C-alpha positions as CSV (number, residue, x, y, z in Angstrom):
1,M,10.7,-12.2,-15.2
2,P,7.8,-14.9,-15.9
3,I,5.9,-16.1,-13.1
4,L,7.3,-19.8,-13.6
5,D,10.7,-18.4,-12.5
6,Y,9.3,-16.8,-9.7
7,F,7.7,-19.9,-8.5
8,S,10.8,-22.2,-9.3
9,K,12.9,-19.7,-7.5
10,S,10.9,-19.3,-4.4
11,T,10.3,-23.1,-4.1
12,G,14.0,-24.0,-4.5
13,D,15.3,-21.8,-1.7
14,C,15.3,-24.2,0.8
15,V,16.6,-27.1,-1.4
16,N,19.4,-24.6,-2.2
17,S,20.3,-23.6,1.0
18,L,20.6,-27.4,2.4
19,T,22.6,-28.1,-0.7
20,G,24.9,-25.3,0.0
21,F,25.1,-26.4,3.7
22,L,25.9,-30.1,2.6
23,F,28.1,-29.3,-0.2
24,P,29.8,-25.7,0.1
25,I,31.1,-24.3,-3.2
26,V,34.5,-22.8,-3.2
27,D,35.8,-19.7,-5.3
28,A,32.2,-19.3,-6.7
29,A,30.9,-16.1,-8.5
30,I,29.2,-14.0,-5.7
31,T,26.5,-11.3,-6.8
32,K,25.3,-8.7,-4.4
33,E,21.8,-7.0,-4.6
34,K,19.6,-4.8,-2.5
35,V,16.4,-5.9,-0.8
36,P,13.8,-4.2,1.4
37,C,13.7,-5.2,5.0
38,L,12.2,-4.2,8.2
39,R,14.2,-2.9,11.1
40,P,13.3,-4.0,14.9
41,D,11.7,-0.6,15.4
42,G,9.4,-1.3,12.6
43,S,11.2,1.2,10.0
44,M,11.7,0.1,6.4
45,S,15.3,0.1,5.3
46,Q,17.7,-1.9,2.9
47,M,20.2,-4.8,3.5
48,E,22.7,-6.6,1.1
49,V,21.9,-9.9,-0.1
50,C,25.0,-11.9,-1.7
51,K,24.3,-15.2,-3.9
52,D,26.5,-17.4,-5.7
53,E,26.4,-18.3,-9.5
54,W,23.7,-21.0,-8.6
55,G,21.5,-18.4,-6.9
56,R,22.1,-19.8,-3.4
57,T,22.1,-17.2,-0.7
58,V,25.6,-16.9,0.8
59,D,27.8,-14.7,3.4
60,C,28.8,-11.6,1.7
61,P,32.7,-11.3,1.5
62,R,34.3,-8.5,3.4
63,D,37.4,-6.7,2.5
64,D,38.9,-5.2,5.4
65,D,41.9,-3.5,3.6
66,D,39.0,-1.9,1.3
67,N,38.4,1.0,4.0
68,E,36.7,3.4,1.3
69,E,34.2,0.5,-0.1
70,S,33.6,-0.7,3.7
71,E,32.5,2.8,4.6
72,D,30.1,3.0,1.6
73,R,28.8,-0.2,2.4
74,N,27.9,1.0,5.9
75,N,26.4,4.1,4.6
76,T,24.3,2.5,2.1
77,F,23.1,-0.8,3.8
78,D,21.8,-1.6,7.5
79,D,23.7,-4.7,8.5
80,K,21.4,-4.8,11.7
81,C,18.0,-4.8,9.5
82,C,18.0,-8.6,9.5
83,S,14.4,-9.3,9.8
84,R,12.2,-9.9,6.6
85,M,9.1,-7.8,5.7
86,S,5.9,-8.5,7.3
87,P,2.7,-9.4,5.0
88,P,0.3,-6.6,3.7
89,Q,-3.0,-6.1,5.7
90,Y,-6.0,-7.7,3.8
91,A,-7.1,-4.2,2.6
92,D,-3.7,-3.9,0.9
93,L,-3.7,-7.1,-1.0
94,G,-3.3,-6.0,-4.7
95,K,-2.2,-2.5,-3.6
96,K,0.8,-2.1,-6.1
97,A,-1.6,-3.0,-9.1
98,N,-4.5,-0.5,-7.6
99,D,-1.9,2.3,-7.1
100,V,-1.2,2.1,-11.0
101,F,-4.9,2.7,-11.5
102,S,-5.7,5.5,-8.7
103,K,-2.7,7.4,-8.1
104,G,-1.8,10.3,-10.5
105,Y,-5.6,11.0,-11.4
106,H,-8.1,13.5,-10.2
107,F,-11.0,13.2,-12.6
108,G,-13.6,16.3,-12.2
109,V,-12.2,18.2,-9.5
110,F,-9.8,20.8,-8.7
111,K,-7.7,20.1,-5.4
112,L,-5.3,21.4,-3.1
113,D,-3.6,19.6,-0.3
114,L,-1.1,21.4,2.0
115,K,1.3,19.5,4.6
116,T,3.3,21.4,7.2
117,K,5.1,20.6,10.6
118,S,5.6,23.1,13.2
119,E,9.0,23.1,15.7
120,S,7.4,21.2,18.2
121,G,6.5,18.2,15.9
122,V,2.9,18.7,15.1
123,E,1.7,17.6,11.8
124,F,-0.8,19.5,10.2
125,T,-2.6,18.6,6.9
126,S,-5.2,20.6,5.0
127,G,-7.1,20.1,1.7
128,I,-9.8,21.4,-0.4
129,T,-11.6,19.8,-3.2
130,S,-14.0,21.5,-5.6
131,N,-16.2,19.0,-7.2
132,Q,-16.8,20.5,-10.8
133,E,-20.0,18.6,-11.5
134,S,-21.8,19.1,-8.2
135,G,-20.0,22.6,-7.5
136,K,-19.7,21.4,-3.8
137,V,-16.5,22.4,-2.0
138,F,-15.3,20.1,0.7
139,G,-12.5,21.0,3.1
140,S,-10.7,19.3,5.9
141,L,-7.9,20.0,8.5
142,S,-6.0,17.3,10.7
143,S,-3.4,17.5,13.3
144,K,-1.2,14.8,14.4
145,Y,1.3,14.5,17.3
146,A,3.5,11.6,18.1
147,V,5.0,10.9,21.7
148,K,7.8,8.5,20.6
149,D,9.0,7.6,24.0
150,Y,5.5,6.1,24.6
151,G,4.6,5.0,21.4
152,L,1.4,7.2,21.0
153,T,0.3,9.2,18.6
154,F,-2.8,11.6,18.7
155,T,-4.8,12.7,15.6
156,E,-7.5,15.4,15.4
157,K,-9.6,15.9,12.4
158,W,-12.2,18.4,11.1
159,N,-14.1,18.7,8.1
160,T,-16.6,21.0,6.3
161,D,-19.3,18.6,6.9
162,N,-19.2,19.6,10.6
163,T,-17.6,16.2,11.7
164,L,-14.9,16.0,14.5
165,A,-13.0,12.9,14.6
166,T,-10.0,12.1,17.4
167,D,-7.6,9.0,17.0
168,I,-5.4,7.5,19.9
169,T,-3.0,5.1,18.7
170,I,-0.2,3.1,20.6
171,Q,2.1,1.1,18.9
172,D,4.9,-1.7,19.8
173,K,4.3,-0.7,23.6
174,I,2.0,-3.6,24.5
175,A,3.6,-6.2,22.5
176,Q,6.0,-5.8,19.6
177,G,4.4,-5.3,16.1
178,L,0.9,-4.6,18.1
179,K,-0.9,-1.6,17.1
180,V,-4.1,-0.5,18.9
181,T,-6.4,2.4,17.9
182,L,-9.1,4.0,19.5
183,E,-11.2,6.2,17.2
184,G,-14.4,8.6,17.8
185,T,-16.1,11.0,15.8
186,F,-18.9,13.5,16.7
187,A,-21.1,15.8,14.7
188,P,-22.0,18.8,16.5
189,M,-25.3,19.6,14.5
190,T,-26.9,16.3,14.7
191,G,-25.2,14.9,17.7
192,S,-24.2,11.6,16.3
193,K,-21.2,9.7,17.9
194,T,-19.3,6.8,16.9
195,G,-16.4,4.7,18.3
196,K,-14.2,2.1,17.1
197,L,-11.6,0.0,18.4
198,K,-8.9,-1.1,15.8
199,T,-5.9,-3.3,16.6
200,S,-3.4,-4.7,14.1
201,F,-0.8,-7.2,14.6
202,A,2.1,-8.4,12.0
203,N,5.3,-10.4,12.2
204,E,7.1,-12.1,9.3
205,T,4.5,-14.6,8.8
206,V,1.3,-13.1,9.5
207,A,-0.6,-9.9,9.5
208,V,-4.3,-9.7,11.5
209,N,-6.3,-6.8,11.9
210,T,-9.7,-6.3,13.8
211,N,-12.2,-3.6,13.8
212,V,-15.2,-3.5,16.7
213,D,-17.8,-0.8,16.4
214,L,-18.4,0.4,19.7
215,D,-22.5,0.4,19.3
216,L,-24.1,-0.7,22.9
217,A,-27.0,-1.9,20.7
218,G,-24.8,-4.4,18.9
219,P,-21.5,-4.2,17.8
220,I,-20.0,-4.9,14.3
221,V,-17.0,-7.2,14.5
222,D,-14.5,-6.9,11.7
223,V,-11.8,-9.4,11.4
224,A,-9.0,-10.1,8.6
225,A,-6.0,-12.1,8.6
226,V,-3.1,-12.6,5.8
227,L,-0.5,-15.4,5.7
228,K,2.8,-15.1,4.0
229,Y,4.9,-18.1,3.0
230,Q,7.8,-17.6,0.6
231,G,6.3,-14.9,-1.2
232,W,2.7,-16.4,-1.4
233,L,-0.3,-14.8,0.3
234,A,-3.4,-16.2,1.5
235,G,-5.9,-13.9,3.3
236,A,-9.6,-14.0,5.0
237,H,-11.9,-11.4,5.8
238,T,-15.0,-11.9,7.7
239,Q,-17.4,-9.1,9.2
240,F,-20.2,-10.2,11.9
241,D,-23.2,-8.1,12.7
242,S,-24.3,-8.9,16.2
243,Q,-27.4,-7.2,15.9
244,K,-28.8,-9.5,13.1
245,A,-26.7,-12.3,14.4
246,K,-25.1,-13.0,11.0
247,F,-22.1,-12.7,9.0
248,S,-22.4,-9.9,6.6
249,K,-18.9,-10.6,5.1
250,N,-17.3,-13.5,3.6
251,N,-14.2,-12.6,1.7
252,F,-11.2,-14.6,0.9
253,A,-7.8,-13.8,-1.3
254,F,-4.6,-15.6,-2.6
255,G,-1.9,-14.2,-4.3
256,Y,2.0,-14.0,-4.7
257,Q,4.2,-10.9,-4.1
258,T,8.0,-9.8,-4.9
259,N,9.6,-6.6,-5.2
260,D,8.8,-6.2,-8.8
261,F,5.7,-8.6,-9.5
262,A,2.5,-9.0,-7.6
263,L,-0.6,-11.3,-8.6
264,H,-3.9,-11.2,-6.5
265,T,-7.0,-12.7,-6.8
266,N,-10.3,-12.3,-4.5
267,V,-13.7,-13.9,-3.9
268,D,-16.1,-11.6,-2.0
269,N,-19.1,-13.2,-0.4
270,G,-18.9,-15.9,-3.1
271,K,-20.6,-13.5,-5.7
272,E,-18.0,-11.1,-6.7
273,F,-14.7,-12.1,-8.3
274,G,-11.6,-9.9,-9.0
275,G,-7.9,-10.0,-9.6
276,S,-4.9,-7.9,-10.7
277,I,-1.4,-8.3,-11.9
278,Y,1.2,-6.0,-11.1
279,Q,4.9,-5.6,-12.7
280,K,7.4,-3.7,-12.7
281,V,9.2,-3.8,-16.1
282,S,12.0,-1.3,-15.5
283,D,13.1,1.4,-13.3
284,K,11.0,3.6,-15.4
285,L,7.9,1.5,-16.1
286,D,5.2,-0.1,-13.8
287,C,2.1,-2.0,-15.6
288,G,-1.1,-3.1,-14.0
289,V,-4.2,-5.5,-15.1
290,S,-7.2,-5.5,-13.2
291,M,-10.6,-7.6,-13.6
292,K,-13.8,-7.9,-12.0
293,W,-16.8,-10.1,-12.4
294,A,-20.1,-10.7,-10.4
295,T,-22.2,-13.8,-10.6
296,G,-25.7,-12.9,-12.3
297,S,-24.1,-10.3,-14.9
298,T,-22.6,-10.9,-18.2
299,D,-20.6,-7.7,-17.5
300,T,-16.8,-7.9,-16.9
301,L,-14.7,-5.1,-16.3
302,F,-11.2,-5.5,-17.5
303,G,-8.4,-2.9,-17.5
304,V,-4.9,-2.1,-18.2
305,G,-2.7,0.7,-16.7
306,A,0.7,2.1,-16.8
307,K,3.0,4.7,-15.2
308,F,6.0,5.7,-17.1
309,A,8.6,8.0,-15.3
310,L,10.2,10.7,-17.6
311,D,12.7,11.4,-15.2
312,Q,12.9,12.0,-11.3
313,D,10.5,14.6,-11.4
314,A,7.9,13.7,-14.0
315,S,5.6,10.8,-14.7
316,L,3.1,10.0,-17.2
317,H,-0.1,7.8,-16.2
318,A,-2.5,6.0,-18.6
319,K,-5.3,3.4,-18.2
320,I,-8.2,2.0,-20.4
321,N,-11.0,-0.6,-19.7
322,N,-12.7,-2.7,-21.9
323,K,-15.7,0.1,-21.8
324,S,-13.4,2.4,-23.6
325,L,-13.0,4.6,-20.7
326,I,-9.7,6.3,-21.1
327,G,-7.8,7.8,-18.3
328,L,-4.5,10.1,-18.8
329,G,-2.4,12.1,-16.2
330,Y,0.6,13.9,-15.7
331,Q,2.6,14.7,-12.6
332,Q,5.4,17.1,-12.3
333,K,7.6,18.3,-9.3
334,L,7.6,21.9,-9.8
335,R,10.1,22.1,-7.0
336,P,11.1,20.1,-3.7
337,G,7.7,19.8,-1.8
338,V,5.5,21.0,-4.8
339,T,3.8,18.6,-7.0
340,L,1.4,19.6,-9.9
341,T,-1.1,16.4,-11.0
342,L,-3.3,17.1,-14.5
343,S,-5.6,14.3,-15.4
344,A,-8.5,13.8,-18.0
345,A,-11.2,11.0,-18.2
346,I,-12.4,10.5,-21.9
347,D,-15.3,8.3,-22.9
348,G,-13.7,6.6,-26.1
349,Q,-17.7,5.4,-26.7
350,N,-19.0,8.8,-26.9
351,F,-16.2,10.9,-27.8
352,N,-18.4,13.5,-29.7
353,A,-21.1,13.6,-27.1
354,G,-19.0,15.2,-24.7
355,G,-18.9,14.6,-20.9
356,H,-15.1,14.1,-20.6
357,K,-13.7,15.2,-17.4
358,V,-10.2,17.1,-16.4
359,G,-8.6,17.5,-13.0
360,V,-6.1,19.5,-11.3
361,A,-4.5,18.8,-8.2
362,L,-1.5,20.7,-6.3
363,E,0.3,19.3,-3.2
364,L,2.4,21.2,-1.0
365,E,4.4,19.9,1.7
366,P,7.7,20.8,3.4
């Protein structure tokens, strides 16, 4: 759908709602559609929205005589799911387009990921990655346990660099929509220790997150916020270094997002500019465009990517930029819980010189 159509639709919602209240329409054609929504407990679901032939939101008709249809509707939709989706965190702005360019590719590595869950509810995640160029093998292991009655989540991590990490998270208990995480890392070989206090809060209008480095010599405070209004998004991200008494980051972003379209632009420290466009063309085809440019440089990076679903178990991925770097990927769900990813990076400007990269990833989960 063209951008102007989205703009006209979003800006006309208030006018249409008011007009429908003052001049109700009788016997108008009613259409139904599924929209994502957020339950009060924070989980995602779907709800049924009805509109008349003029695009105004109206109450969905209920046919009590048709028990089969009513039962099917209750199994498909959540009538209590009445809250709208929260705006994304600042780091997730432009995520839909970024996923088109990043997911489905593992250039130059052989990767194996395994996820499992014990009967007591402890989730285990392990992974091993072999870099073809450096020959380095990196492995990691993490466990996660949730105490749902208290809103607590405990996560322990270890990797082959011999770094230990522990996260303690409490969500929606101090306040609805508030998430607080205490994160700590320790390297036994060097004695290095780090600590961070992270908070995030989100409702229908705003999403705010903070990150404070627990350094007694002077913490680094990172704050970001995103505002949402009728699909429009505006965000700011700043970072203050208390040791140097200066702001090390001043980033701004602006965008527009719906279920099948996303526009994102950003300015980082007044020097780096970027933007992306995401469009869900159909149920099988997702497309993305990405642009980056920095002041003092005449080099602009421009890329186009696409994901095409062959069926529910297989998909093709492709991307290319203005430097003739081509990325190709193929994902196949071999069986439930087993996904194989094959990818290749090709330098189109030096095709005969070699240096191309291939990658293989296997993901196992219950």
